[in-house]
Structure formats: structure tokens, C-alpha cells
Steps between C-alpha positions, in 0.01 A plus 500: 500500500526337843521824703192646333305182575625467856425863588182497286578834337511655157846605389644774284856531382613859541755728653427801720718807462702285256595275795440127471486470882131586501446393863730769631333766284130426560276479806152359462192343645182375334390860431795594283866563429708785643786589264770768489495791257782327311246247363441564132168495313547144365579364847199676651276369219624144564404527868168672424391185315470346849410783738515872570837672519609791719814683386679651800656835418793470738875488448509148645453216255537162679151515652482123558793541737327789677143372539353187658131465415211261495123556475481592871780752550828649387831567668686773315860608543550836665708590192164561331326820607174482694327670208612229254438225757140620537452494121637147489283370783189672356567337164553157661190553718681436830627677811875545529783571736837652407815368660853376471622178659811578698751636252307347207281739309447259209240317706338322205801270473454384861151353454302267273124509562161388380153572636530196726856497636850632460866448571738755640874526508663417832633859476149614605465535879197357683333837560525597133385154390190537720430846355533378141290191575226720651503744207481222240263293720695178446702244693871542435804289578864604494726287281763505233476335159751353255730373774536818702382788277365764739341716230213253465328670208802415283425128523123482544185517289188494713128542453186355659540176302865407556847590622793442266859522624837435342628144477785572744248567777595270788282256689502724808382793289227287343385397850467870587279547196286204611416700814297734278247227424419434864 
């Protein structure tokens, strides 16, 4: 599989909470997976073959859209209580901040990050971008992907080895991503 080789990761085919859009359901870093209480035992077992799993006992289920995390920090939507946010950051072994970004409370969809760098939606203002960058301790650039998609997580896979974007990503957008390597 080309993606597995490019990103240099192990893969597992699974759903989470019976949803095939695993990225919107799961937040993670190298210490483990954070999943909603809607994840069933088979899905949790599939993830536990790779790392620890924290099941969040909250009514919210799309945790990947509510949490931006790497090995250095976490930015958690203010839709998640401080109590749950603290459990999540303790599990991931990082400090966290809770916030919304303007009218967007599904902050996870506005960012794609690794331990080295990240991209942010142009919907994120400069002050918020600086705050997120400081919390995650990474350089970040604002851009769109897939020819104008502002919810950058929808069209991006990113880790410390590579960045993968959709094939409709324009040359201008690719040049923005190049800024991360400098």
C-alpha cells in the first residue's frame, strides 16, 4: 500500500462507532487513541493492537473533529468539558487548551498537524493560529487544500514522515505546504 509506505505506519482496517470516517471519530498521538463511547469492543480491540485506547464517556462522538493533538500538546474544543479535556490530555501525556475558533467549535477539522509542523484553515485568525502553534510547539501555515477546501483535515493526512493531500490540491496550495519544510 503506497500510503502506508509513504507515511511509514502500520494500518488497520476498522470503523469507530460504526462510522467508516475514522479520522473524524478518533484523536491520537504516539501515546494512544482517544475514541468515543460509541466505539464497540471489536473496534477498540483493533486499535489496541497498535496502542492504548481511552474511551471518552461524553455525549459527543466525533472526537477527531473536536481535538487537535500531537506529542507536544492538545487543543480541545470547548464543547468538551474541562474535566473530560483533562482526562484526554493526561492520557495523551500533554498540556492542553480549550477553545473555539470564531463560530467553529469543531476545531479538529480546521487543522492538520504532526510533531514537526501543521496547516491551519484560513478561517483561523492570526492570534488563534499563534496560540495553537505555541500549544502544539510547531510551525504552522494557513492554507486550503483540494482547490479551496477550508476544512483542511478533510483533505490531508500528515505525520512526521510525510504530508498527503488530495489530487485536486492546486499548485498555490502545494507551495504553501512547501513553506513547512523551511
